[in-house]
Every structure is written in C-alpha cells, then in structure tokens.
C-alpha positions in Angstrom: 75.2 -297.2 -126.6 76.2 -293.8 -128.0 72.9 -292.6 -129.5 73.0 -288.8 -128.8 73.2 -288.1 -132.5 70.8 -290.9 -133.6 67.6 -288.9 -133.6 68.9 -285.8 -135.4 70.5 -288.1 -138.0 67.3 -290.1 -138.4 65.2 -286.9 -138.9 67.5 -285.7 -141.6 67.6 -289.1 -143.3 63.8 -289.4 -143.3 63.2 -285.9 -144.5 65.9 -286.2 -147.2 64.6 -289.5 -148.4 61.0 -288.2 -148.5 62.0 -285.1 -150.6 64.0 -287.3 -152.9 61.2 -289.7 -153.5 58.8 -286.9 -154.0 61.0 -285.2 -156.6 61.1 -288.4 -158.6 57.3 -288.9 -158.3 57.4 -292.0 -156.1 56.0 -290.3 -153.0 53.2 -287.7 -152.8 52.3 -285.7 -149.7 50.8 -282.4 -148.6 53.6 -279.8 -148.2 51.1 -277.5 -146.5 51.0 -279.8 -143.5 54.2 -278.1 -142.4 52.2 -275.0 -141.6 49.7 -276.9 -139.4 51.9 -279.6 -137.9 55.2 -277.8 -137.3 54.9 -278.4 -133.5 55.9 -282.0 -134.3 59.5 -280.9 -134.5 59.1 -279.4 -130.9 57.8 -282.7 -129.7 60.6 -284.7 -131.3 63.2 -282.3 -129.9 61.6 -282.4 -126.4 61.4 -286.2 -126.3 65.1 -286.3 -127.4 66.1 -283.9 -124.5 64.1 -285.8 -121.9 65.8 -289.1 -122.7 69.2 -287.5 -123.6 71.0 -289.2 -120.8 69.0 -292.5 -120.9 70.9 -295.1 -122.9 68.5 -297.9 -122.3 67.0 -299.8 -125.3 63.4 -298.8 -124.4 64.3 -295.1 -124.4 65.9 -295.4 -127.8 62.7 -297.2 -129.0 60.5 -294.4 -127.6 62.6 -291.7 -129.4 62.6 -293.6 -132.7 58.8 -294.2 -132.5 58.1 -290.5 -131.9 60.2 -289.6 -134.9 58.6 -292.1 -137.2 55.1 -291.4 -136.1 55.5 -287.6 -136.1 57.1 -287.4 -139.6 54.6 -289.9 -140.8 51.8 -287.5 -139.8 53.6 -284.6 -141.3 54.2 -286.3 -144.7 51.0 -288.3 -145.1 48.3 -286.7 -142.9 45.3 -285.4 -144.7 43.7 -282.8 -142.4 41.5 -280.8 -144.8 42.2 -277.5 -146.5 42.7 -275.1 -143.6 46.2 -274.5 -142.2 47.7 -272.4 -139.5 51.3 -271.5 -138.6 50.4 -270.1 -135.1 47.3 -270.8 -132.9 44.5 -268.5 -133.9 45.9 -267.5 -137.3 44.3 -269.5 -140.1 44.3 -269.3 -143.8 42.5 -271.4 -146.4 44.0 -273.4 -149.1 41.6 -274.4 -151.8 42.2 -276.9 -154.6 40.1 -278.2 -157.4 37.4 -280.5 -156.0 34.8 -281.1 -158.6 34.1 -284.8 -158.0 33.2 -285.1 -154.3 30.5 -284.1 -151.9 32.4 -281.3 -150.2 31.1 -277.8 -150.1 33.5 -276.0 -152.4 31.5 -272.8 -152.9 34.7 -270.8 -153.1 36.1 -272.9 -156.0 34.8 -273.0 -159.5 37.6 -275.4 -160.5 39.5 -273.3 -162.9 42.5 -272.0 -160.8 41.6 -268.3 -161.2 39.7 -265.7 -159.3 36.3 -265.8 -161.0 33.3 -267.4 -159.5 31.7 -269.0 -162.6 29.0 -271.5 -161.8 29.0 -273.2 -165.2 31.7 -275.8 -164.5 31.3 -279.3 -165.9 33.2 -282.4 -165.2 34.2 -284.5 -168.2 35.2 -288.2 -167.9 37.8 -289.9 -170.0 36.7 -292.1 -172.9 39.1 -294.8 -173.9 41.9 -293.1 -172.0 41.3 -289.7 -173.5 39.6 -286.4 -172.5 38.0 -284.3 -175.2 36.3 -280.9 -175.4 34.6 -280.0 -178.7 35.5 -276.8 -180.5 33.0 -274.2 -181.8 33.8 -271.1 -183.9 32.5 -268.9 -181.1 35.5 -269.7 -178.8 37.9 -266.8 -179.4 40.0 -267.0 -176.1 40.6 -270.2 -174.1 42.5 -270.6 -170.9 44.1 -274.0 -170.0 45.0 -274.6 -166.4 47.2 -277.6 -165.7 48.0 -278.7 -162.2 49.5 -281.8 -160.5 52.9 -283.4 -160.1 54.4 -286.8 -160.4 53.7 -287.0 -164.1 54.9 -286.0 -167.5 53.1 -283.5 -169.8 53.6 -283.3 -173.5 52.0 -280.9 -175.9 52.9 -280.4 -179.6 50.1 -281.5 -181.9 46.9 -279.8 -183.0 43.4 -281.2 -183.0 40.0 -280.2 -184.5 38.7 -280.5 -180.9 39.3 -277.6 -178.6 41.2 -279.9 -176.2 42.3 -283.5 -176.3 44.5 -285.3 -173.7 45.5 -288.9 -174.0 46.5 -290.1 -170.5 48.5 -293.0 -169.2 48.3 -293.6 -165.5 47.8 -296.4 -163.0 44.9 -295.2 -160.8 42.7 -292.8 -162.7 44.0 -289.6 -161.0 43.4 -287.2 -163.9 40.4 -284.9 -163.8 39.1 -282.5 -166.5 36.5 -279.7 -166.2 35.4 -276.9 -168.4 33.6 -273.6 -167.7 33.2 -270.0 -169.0 34.3 -267.1 -166.8 32.8 -263.6 -166.6 34.9 -262.3 -169.5 33.6 -265.1 -171.8 36.9 -266.9 -171.7 36.5 -270.6 -172.2 38.3 -272.2 -169.2 39.7 -275.7 -169.2 41.1 -277.3 -166.1 43.2 -280.4 -166.4 44.1 -281.6 -163.0 45.9 -284.5 -161.3 44.1 -285.2 -158.1 45.9 -285.4 -154.8 47.3 -288.7 -153.7 48.6 -289.6 -150.2 51.1 -292.2 -149.5 53.4 -294.3 -151.7 52.6 -294.7 -155.4 55.2 -296.8 -157.0 55.4 -296.7 -160.7 54.2 -293.1 -160.9 56.9 -292.4 -163.5 54.5 -294.2 -165.9 52.0 -291.3 -165.5 51.8 -289.1 -168.6 49.4 -286.9 -170.5 49.8 -286.1 -174.2 47.8 -282.9 -174.9 46.6 -281.5 -178.2 45.0 -278.0 -178.7 43.0 -276.3 -181.4 45.2 -273.7 -183.2 42.4 -271.2 -183.7 41.7 -269.6 -180.3 44.1 -267.2 -178.5 45.5 -269.3 -175.6 46.3 -268.5 -172.0 48.2 -271.5 -170.4 48.9 -271.8 -166.7 50.9 -274.7 -165.3 51.3 -275.5 -161.5 53.3 -278.6 -161.0 55.8 -280.2 -158.5 57.9 -283.2 -159.6 57.1 -282.9 -163.3 58.6 -283.3 -166.7 57.0 -280.9 -169.2 57.8 -280.7 -172.9 55.6 -278.2 -174.8 56.0 -277.1 -178.4 53.6 -274.1 -178.7 55.0 -272.8 -182.0 51.7 -273.7 -183.8 49.5 -271.8 -181.4 48.5 -268.2 -180.6 49.7 -267.8 -177.0 49.1 -264.6 -175.2 50.0 -265.7 -171.7 52.1 -268.6 -170.5 52.8 -269.2 -166.8 54.7 -271.9 -165.0 54.8 -272.3 -161.3 56.9 -275.4 -160.5 59.1 -277.1 -157.9 61.8 -279.6 -158.7 61.0 -280.3 -162.3 62.2 -280.1 -165.9 60.5 -277.7 -168.3 61.2 -277.5 -172.0 59.0 -275.0 -173.9 59.1 -273.8 -177.5 57.1 -270.7 -178.2 55.9 -269.3 -181.6 55.9 -265.8 -182.8 54.5 -263.3 -180.2 51.1 -261.7 -180.5 50.9 -257.9 -180.0 52.1 -258.8 -176.5 52.9 -262.3 -175.2 53.6 -262.6 -171.5 55.7 -265.5 -170.2 56.2 -266.0 -166.4 58.4 -268.7 -165.0 58.7 -269.3 -161.3 60.5 -272.5 -160.1 62.4 -274.0 -157.2 65.2 -276.4 -158.1 64.5 -276.9 -161.8 65.9 -277.1 -165.3 64.1 -274.6 -167.6 64.7 -274.3 -171.3 62.7 -271.8 -173.4 63.1 -271.5 -177.2 61.8 -268.5 -179.1 61.8 -267.7 -182.8 65.0 -266.1 -184.2 63.2 -262.9 -185.3 61.0 -262.5 -182.2 61.4 -259.3 -180.2 61.8 -260.3 -176.6 62.8 -258.9 -173.2 63.8 -260.9 -170.1 63.5 -259.8 -166.5 65.1 -262.0 -163.9 64.9 -262.5 -160.2 66.6 -265.8 -160.1 68.7 -265.8 -156.9 71.5 -268.3 -157.2 70.3 -269.7 -160.6 72.4 -270.2 -163.6 71.2 -268.1 -166.6 72.0 -268.5 -170.2 70.3 -266.1 -172.7 71.6 -266.6 -176.2 71.2 -263.7 -178.6 70.2 -261.2 -175.9 71.9 -257.9 -174.9 72.1 -257.0 -171.2 70.4 -253.6 -170.8 70.6 -253.2 -167.0 70.9 -255.4 -163.9 68.6 -258.4 -164.3 67.2 -257.1 -167.7 68.0 -258.4 -171.2 66.6 -257.6 -174.7 66.9 -258.8 -178.2 68.3 -256.2 -180.7 65.6 -253.8 -182.0 63.2 -254.7 -179.2 61.9 -251.2 -178.6 60.9 -250.6 -182.3 59.0 -253.9 -182.7 55.2 -254.0 -182.9 54.9 -257.6 -181.6 56.8 -258.3 -178.4 57.4 -261.1 -175.9 58.2 -260.4 -172.3 59.6 -263.2 -170.1 59.8 -262.9 -166.3 61.9 -265.5 -164.6 62.2 -266.1 -160.9 63.6 -269.1 -159.0 66.1 -270.5 -156.5 68.7 -272.9 -157.6 67.6 -273.5 -161.1 69.2 -273.6 -164.6 67.5 -271.2 -167.0 68.2 -271.1 -170.7 66.5 -269.0 -173.4 67.5 -269.9 -176.9 66.5 -268.5 -180.4 65.7 -271.0 -183.1 
C-alpha cells in the first residue's frame, strides 16, 4: 500500500478542518498550546520516518494513531496558563478568571494593567446583565473578549451597561471594578470552552450603553461577528484585536481626540465615520486590501481627510493586519 504521503496529508487535513471549524465558531481550542506542545510535530515526523518503509497495516495504524492523539492534545488539551516555546523559557498567559478557586492575584479581571481589588462578578437575570448608572461615573471602560459569538451594540439605556445574551451553555461572564484613575471598568467575557460546541452560531450578545460617560471600548475576539453603532456615544478610545472575523463599526463625531486601533488577522473590517469628521489613517496592513473613501494620501501608509490639520476635534485610526479587507467610509 502506497502510504508515504498519508501522514503529511492527514496532518494538513486535520489542521485545516480544525481552523475552519474554529473560524465558524463550531470548535474552540487553546491556540497557546502550540507554544507548549510544538514537540508533537517532532514526534509525528519521527514516527513517520521510523515506519517509512513499513507498509504493513499495523504500522499504518500506529502512524495514524500518533497523528490523531497528538493533534487532539494540541487542539483540546487544557494545561493551565503557563506556556513555553523552549525548555526553561516560560511565560505566563493570564485570562479573566473571576468565578473559580484559582489564585489569580495577577488578574483583576478587566484586561488592563491596573491591580484594582474592587472587582465584582454580576450574574445574568432573565438572560441579561445589568450595571446601574450613577451621575458620578464620568469615564467608563468596556472590555469585551471571547469568540464564537456575535456582538451587537446600537441602543442606549438608562443603566450604565445592559447585555441581553443568547447562548446554549451559560458561557458569558460580567464583572465590574474601578481602577486607580477612577475609571469605571466593565468586563464582558465569554469563558473558554474546550472541545466541540455545535450550534455556537446561536450565541449572541446585544449590548446597550449609557450615552453620558466618555467611553473606552476594547474588543478581543477570534471567530466573531461584530456590529457596533457607536454614533450615539462619546468614544475616546476604541480598540479591536481580532482574528478571522467580521467587524462593522459606525463611529460618531470625534472628541478632542478619538483614537481607534484595529488589529486583525484574516478579517473583514468596515468603519464608518461622519462626513464632517477630521480623520487620519495610519496603516500597517501587509497584503490587505484597503479602501478609504474621501481621504487624501499624504505619505506612504498615511491618509487624511481635507482640512485635518486645522480641525479642533480629530479622529486617528491605526490599522494593522494580514490578509484582511479594510474599508473606511464617510456617512
């Protein structure tokens, strides 16, 4: 039996299928396992070489078993939050963990660098998370993380934050805290999930915000569909860090300075800004396709709207990514 190309082909098929299922939200696994478990590929290659000239059925079974078990550990193994690429070189990866018994002294659950100890976990009531608004809240930061879901934001609320969720296994988590600069911090997080989760395309969160505070919004998401209409809100900072996803964002008039940072992998990104907004764009987008309607190119990788330098309120957009489709339109 000619099977010298069986194992390389099987490895490519399994990796491709896993990435495809992950992109569409059907499969969730720890990408950081690659840093700890990369020797699996050496084992697979070594076993394949050892049995390279053995055409017996049992040798083929051994090779296939090593591939399936090895890639299974790589995709679905849960080995904690420390990873290493080379023996002796370790780094930590910390994630929101506000609902377990682990010692997470380095994490206050708000995806930033402060060490606030005033974090509180809020549970959903009738499928919705709520955080009350008080007049003393001048600046609020919303951190959103988690893939395999759809996020929508357009409406206002008299609460500070409201999120109506639809999901099949209670994976959303919400915490709130206050950092050292008296910024009210909200963390809306989809908890990690290992293994197959069929029907994850039914996961969605419809978010509403209070229009009074100045908002900083950070989004970290993998396989995600995001549709945000922020035209009704005062947004000073907006950041997206995403993988294979679709992002559609409508921004309102800039404050004195509104910073927008978009960093993606293979994604579709559409940003809409007001017709009269003064805006500059800086790109570092590799092989991406860029379409910036109504902008003048001022230098390599830099674009501006007419009259940008004289404006008192400005928006700055920084875009970076691989094979993505970036569009900035004016409405």
